[in-house]
C-alpha positions as CSV (number, residue, x, y, z in Angstrom):
1,X,71.2,67.6,96.1
2,X,74.7,68.5,97.4
3,X,76.1,71.8,96.4
4,X,79.8,72.6,96.1
5,X,81.2,74.8,98.8
6,X,82.3,78.4,97.9
7,X,85.6,79.5,99.3
8,X,85.3,82.9,100.9
9,X,88.4,84.8,101.8
10,X,88.1,87.8,104.1
11,X,90.2,89.7,106.6
12,X,89.0,93.1,107.6
13,X,87.1,93.8,104.4
14,X,89.9,96.0,103.2
15,X,92.2,93.0,102.9
16,X,89.8,90.8,101.1
17,X,92.2,90.2,98.2
18,X,95.3,90.5,100.4
19,X,94.5,87.3,102.2
20,X,95.0,85.3,99.1
21,X,98.3,87.0,98.4
22,X,99.4,86.3,102.0
23,X,98.4,82.7,101.7
24,X,95.7,82.9,104.4
25,X,92.5,81.0,103.8
26,X,89.2,82.0,105.3
27,X,86.1,80.0,106.0
28,X,83.8,77.9,103.8
29,X,80.3,79.1,103.0
30,X,77.4,77.3,101.4
31,X,76.1,78.9,98.2
32,X,72.7,79.5,99.6
33,X,74.3,82.7,101.0
34,X,73.7,84.3,97.6
35,X,70.1,85.1,98.6
36,X,69.6,88.8,98.6
37,X,67.6,88.7,101.8
38,X,70.5,87.2,103.8
39,X,72.4,89.4,106.1
40,X,76.1,88.7,106.1
41,X,78.4,89.0,109.1
42,X,82.1,88.9,108.5
43,X,84.5,88.4,111.4
44,X,88.3,88.4,111.5
45,X,90.8,87.6,114.3
46,X,94.0,89.6,113.8
47,X,97.0,89.0,116.1
48,X,99.1,92.2,115.6
49,X,102.8,92.6,116.5
50,X,103.1,95.0,119.5
51,X,105.3,97.4,117.5
52,X,102.6,97.6,114.8
53,X,99.7,98.3,117.2
54,X,99.7,102.1,116.8
55,X,99.8,102.1,113.0
56,X,97.3,99.2,112.8
57,X,94.8,101.1,115.0
58,X,95.2,104.4,113.2
59,X,94.7,102.7,109.9
60,X,91.6,100.8,111.1
61,X,90.1,104.0,112.4
62,X,90.7,105.8,109.1
63,X,89.3,103.0,107.0
64,X,86.2,102.5,109.3
65,X,84.7,105.9,108.2
66,X,84.4,105.2,104.4
67,X,83.5,101.6,105.1
68,X,80.5,102.6,107.3
69,X,79.3,105.0,104.6
70,X,79.1,102.3,101.9
71,X,75.7,101.3,100.7
72,X,74.7,98.0,102.5
73,X,77.2,98.3,105.3
74,X,75.3,98.2,108.6
75,X,78.3,98.2,110.9
76,X,82.0,97.9,111.0
77,X,83.7,97.6,114.4
78,X,87.1,96.6,115.7
79,X,87.5,95.1,119.2
80,X,90.5,94.0,121.2
81,X,90.5,90.7,123.0
82,X,90.9,91.6,126.7
83,X,92.6,88.3,127.4
84,X,95.1,88.5,124.5
85,X,96.8,91.9,124.2
86,X,97.2,93.0,120.6
87,X,94.7,90.5,119.2
88,X,91.9,92.3,117.5
89,X,88.6,91.2,116.1
90,X,86.7,92.9,113.3
91,X,82.9,92.5,112.9
92,X,81.2,93.7,109.7
93,X,77.5,93.5,109.1
94,X,76.3,93.8,105.5
95,X,72.7,94.0,104.4
96,X,73.2,91.6,101.5
97,X,75.9,89.4,100.0
98,X,75.9,91.6,96.9
99,X,76.8,94.7,99.1
100,X,79.6,92.8,100.7
101,X,81.0,91.5,97.4
102,X,80.7,94.8,95.6
103,X,82.4,96.9,98.2
104,X,84.8,99.0,96.1
105,X,88.1,98.6,97.8
106,X,89.8,99.7,94.6
107,X,88.2,103.2,95.1
108,X,89.2,103.3,98.7
109,X,92.7,102.0,97.8
110,X,93.4,105.5,96.4
111,X,93.3,106.7,100.0
112,X,96.7,106.5,101.4
113,X,95.5,104.7,104.6
114,X,93.8,102.0,102.5
115,X,96.8,101.5,100.3
116,X,99.1,101.3,103.3
117,X,96.8,98.8,105.0
118,X,96.7,96.5,102.0
119,X,100.5,96.6,101.7
120,X,101.5,96.4,105.3
121,X,98.9,94.1,107.0
122,X,101.0,90.9,106.4
123,X,104.0,92.6,108.1
124,X,101.8,93.7,111.1
125,X,100.5,90.2,111.8
126,X,102.1,88.3,114.7
127,X,100.5,85.1,113.7
128,X,97.8,83.5,111.5
129,X,94.8,85.8,110.8
130,X,91.5,83.9,110.7
131,X,88.2,85.0,109.3
132,X,84.7,83.7,109.0
133,X,81.6,84.7,107.0
134,X,78.2,84.0,108.4
135,X,74.9,84.1,106.6
136,X,72.1,85.3,108.9
137,X,68.5,84.7,108.0
138,X,67.0,86.9,110.8
139,X,68.3,89.8,112.9
140,X,66.6,90.8,116.1
141,X,67.8,93.5,118.4
142,X,67.6,92.4,122.0
143,X,67.8,95.0,124.7
144,X,69.0,93.8,128.1
145,X,67.6,95.8,131.0
146,X,70.1,97.4,133.3
147,X,71.0,95.5,136.5
148,X,69.2,96.6,139.6
149,X,71.0,97.0,142.8
């Protein structure tokens, strides 16, 4: 039986609803992701204008704290692409789809940094922001031994 695909829109968690307003479409996800045992990983690629870099980074840092404290949030990290200055990647890990979907950005929106982020992100972008949502059936921590000299 074929299932209809579910459209998922996500850029940096905080901008979940902002993407639709900005006309940016995320990735397609199969409906089996609704399983409560499925870990979700949300990634976003955000090309930021050089002049917006300081405020973007300050806002991301401020929003990371309450996001990491949410029930079901396993991690929230922002990385910069070393080969593309001012292009950032966010990686969010959520214990379940329900935790990801129920994240209360409205509550965090009362925080001035969250409100500013939601309003200003489209103006900070230097190009198209892209995002993907992955369903992960198993997570295994792999420790790589240090190199010996």
